[in-house]
C-alpha positions in Angstrom: 117.6 54.4 206.8 118.8 56.9 204.2 116.5 57.4 201.2 119.5 58.1 198.9 120.4 55.5 196.3 124.0 54.3 196.0 124.6 56.5 193.1 123.1 59.6 194.8 125.4 59.0 197.8 128.5 59.1 195.6 130.3 62.5 195.3 129.5 64.4 192.1 133.2 65.0 191.6 135.7 62.2 192.4 133.2 59.4 192.9 132.7 56.2 190.9 129.0 56.7 190.0 127.7 54.7 187.0 125.7 56.3 184.3 124.7 60.0 183.8 124.6 62.6 186.5 120.9 63.4 187.2 119.0 66.2 188.9 118.5 63.9 191.9 122.4 63.6 192.1 122.6 67.5 192.0 120.0 67.8 194.8 121.8 65.1 196.9 125.1 67.1 196.6 123.4 70.1 198.0 122.1 68.1 200.9 125.6 66.8 201.6 127.1 70.3 201.4 129.4 69.1 198.5 130.8 71.8 196.2 131.2 70.8 192.6 132.6 72.1 189.3 130.9 72.9 186.0 132.4 73.9 182.7 131.1 74.9 179.3 131.8 72.7 176.3 131.0 73.1 172.6 132.5 70.0 170.9 132.9 66.2 171.4 136.7 66.2 171.9 136.9 68.7 174.7 133.7 67.5 176.2 135.2 64.0 176.4 138.3 65.3 178.1 136.2 67.1 180.7 134.1 64.0 181.2 137.2 62.0 181.8 138.3 64.6 184.3 135.2 64.1 186.3 133.3 67.4 185.6 129.8 66.4 186.5 127.9 69.1 184.5 128.7 70.5 181.1 126.9 73.6 179.8 126.6 74.2 176.1 126.3 77.9 176.6 125.2 80.6 174.3 128.7 81.9 175.2 129.5 80.0 172.0 128.5 83.2 170.4 131.7 84.7 171.8 134.2 81.8 171.9 133.0 79.8 168.9 131.3 82.1 166.5 133.2 85.4 167.2 130.2 87.6 168.1 130.7 90.5 170.6 127.6 89.3 172.5 125.5 86.2 172.9 122.5 87.8 171.3 122.9 86.6 167.7 123.1 82.9 168.8 120.2 80.7 167.6 118.7 77.4 168.5 120.0 76.1 165.1 123.5 77.2 166.1 123.5 75.4 169.4 121.8 72.1 168.5 124.7 70.6 166.6 127.1 71.7 169.4 124.9 70.2 172.0 124.6 66.9 170.1 128.4 66.8 169.8 128.9 67.3 173.5 126.3 64.6 174.3 128.0 62.1 171.9 131.4 62.9 173.4 130.4 62.2 177.0 129.2 59.2 179.1 128.8 60.6 182.6 128.3 64.3 182.6 124.8 65.9 182.6 124.7 68.1 179.5 122.7 71.4 179.8 121.8 73.4 176.8 121.3 77.2 176.9 118.1 78.5 175.4 119.3 81.5 173.4 117.9 84.9 173.1 114.6 85.0 171.3 113.8 81.3 171.8 111.7 81.5 174.9 111.0 85.1 176.0 107.7 85.4 174.1 105.7 82.6 175.9 106.0 79.3 177.8 104.9 77.6 174.6 107.9 79.1 172.7 110.2 78.0 175.5 108.8 74.4 175.4 109.2 74.3 171.6 112.9 75.3 171.9 113.6 73.0 174.8 111.9 70.1 173.1 114.2 70.5 170.1 117.3 70.4 172.3 116.1 67.2 174.0 114.8 65.4 170.9 117.3 66.5 168.3 120.5 66.9 170.5 119.9 64.6 173.4 120.3 67.4 176.0 119.5 66.4 179.6 118.3 69.8 180.8 118.1 73.4 179.6 119.0 76.8 181.0 117.3 80.1 180.6 117.9 83.6 181.9 115.6 85.7 184.2 113.8 85.5 187.5 110.2 86.2 188.3 109.4 87.2 184.6 110.2 83.7 183.4 108.9 81.7 186.4 105.8 80.6 184.5 108.0 79.5 181.6 109.9 77.3 184.1 106.7 75.9 185.6 105.5 74.9 182.1 108.8 73.3 181.1 109.1 71.3 184.4 105.5 70.2 184.0 106.3 68.9 180.5 109.2 66.9 181.9 112.1 69.3 181.1 114.7 69.9 183.8 115.4 73.6 184.0 118.5 75.5 185.3 117.8 79.2 186.1 120.2 82.1 185.7 120.0 85.5 187.5 122.2 88.4 188.1 124.3 89.5 185.2 122.4 87.9 182.4 124.3 88.3 179.2 121.2 88.2 176.9 120.1 91.4 178.6 123.4 93.2 178.3 122.0 96.2 176.5 119.2 96.6 179.0 121.7 96.3 181.8 123.9 99.0 180.3 126.8 96.6 179.7 128.5 93.8 181.6 128.1 95.3 185.1 127.9 93.8 188.5 124.3 93.3 189.6 122.6 93.3 193.0 124.6 96.0 194.7 122.6 97.7 197.4 119.9 96.3 199.6 117.0 96.9 197.2 118.7 95.4 194.2 119.9 92.5 196.3 116.4 91.8 197.6 115.1 91.8 194.0 117.7 89.1 193.0 116.8 87.0 196.1 113.1 87.3 195.1 114.0 86.2 191.5 116.0 83.2 192.7 113.2 82.1 195.1 110.7 82.4 192.2 112.8 80.1 190.1 113.0 77.6 192.9 109.3 77.7 193.5 108.7 77.2 189.8 110.6 74.0 189.8 114.2 74.9 188.7 116.7 72.3 189.9 119.6 74.8 190.2 120.3 78.5 189.5 123.3 80.2 188.1 124.4 83.4 189.9 126.5 85.6 187.7 128.3 88.8 188.4 127.0 89.6 191.9 128.7 90.6 195.2 130.1 87.7 197.2 127.9 88.4 200.2 124.8 88.3 198.0 125.8 85.0 196.5 126.2 83.6 200.1 122.8 84.9 201.1 121.0 83.4 198.1 122.9 80.1 198.6 121.8 80.0 202.2 118.2 80.9 201.3 117.6 78.3 198.5 117.1 74.6 198.9 118.3 74.1 195.3 122.1 74.4 194.4 123.5 77.8 193.4 126.2 77.8 190.6 128.5 80.8 190.8 130.3 82.6 188.1 131.7 85.8 189.6 129.4 85.3 192.6 131.8 84.5 195.4 133.1 81.3 197.1 130.0 80.4 199.1 128.0 79.1 196.1 127.4 75.3 195.9 129.1 75.0 192.6 131.3 77.1 190.2 131.2 77.4 186.5 133.6 78.9 184.0 133.7 79.2 180.2 136.4 76.6 179.5 138.4 78.9 177.2 138.8 81.3 180.1 139.7 78.5 182.5 142.3 77.0 180.2 143.8 80.3 179.0 142.7 80.1 175.4 140.7 83.3 175.5 142.7 86.5 174.7 141.2 88.2 177.8 139.6 86.5 180.7 137.1 88.1 183.1 138.3 89.2 186.5 136.6 86.2 188.2 138.2 83.5 186.0 141.3 81.9 187.1 143.6 80.7 184.2 144.7 77.2 185.0 146.8 76.8 181.8 148.0 78.8 178.8 146.5 76.8 176.0 146.8 79.8 173.7 150.6 79.8 174.0 150.8 76.0 173.6 148.8 76.1 170.4 150.7 79.1 169.1 154.0 77.3 169.7 152.8 74.1 168.0 151.5 76.0 165.0 154.8 78.0 164.7 156.9 74.8 164.9 154.6 73.1 162.3 154.9 76.0 159.9 158.7 76.1 160.3 159.1 72.4 159.6 156.9 72.6 156.5 158.8 75.7 155.3 162.2 74.1 155.8 161.2 70.7 154.4 161.7 69.0 157.8 158.0 67.7 157.7 156.9 65.3 156.5 159.6 62.7 156.7 159.4 59.0 155.7 158.2 58.4 159.3 155.0 60.3 158.6 154.4 59.0 155.0 152.5 56.1 153.7 154.6 53.3 152.0 
């Protein structure tokens, strides 16, 4: 007899599961060989739309530094910046698991610092899990968080918080030695108790190797098609960003739609065509 519950046997995407997606559901999807989507979200309205679309996991990423706050990197983002965004995403959803990024400087110093930041996200914002960057060097942090009851998603490869140390946004893991180091890092996160690991900016063949090696799901972003899941920054996916990375397919042109709507609104106001009686209180 299968040990999976009814909910865990439902597909992450396209099923009719009740309640929030959990880390057990994520593990069950890996066991089934199911591929699933993940998007970023930073506000209640778009999070609600993605939830209705069936996206099972939403990440409140420190990528908000780029797409919300206008920074060149994610480094300036703080816990105080992300907590209200995370709370909004949680309030705007009913089904999706909401994962909050631990921003740069909120966890690197010690596992105790990591737990303090993670606890704030869970207590103040209602996050269901947190994500942090790094491999072996943060494995003890992951162990301590998991022991305290915090689900942790890892992140290796191109880690944006280390952009200056990496010499820019460069593909990681090229060559056998570098690839072996990334595999070691991913395995260290798994051993520490991470429930999934993001693989960013690595060669496709390395993404496939890591996915085959780990028992936990891999989530690719520029890591090839063999990963268990794929994540994109939603503004890149929907064509709102001015420039999207090479690995991001644009599924719409939201920027053009918004530009046209704003232009038409401005023209109507300028000409006196808006508002009419139809749009006025009586």
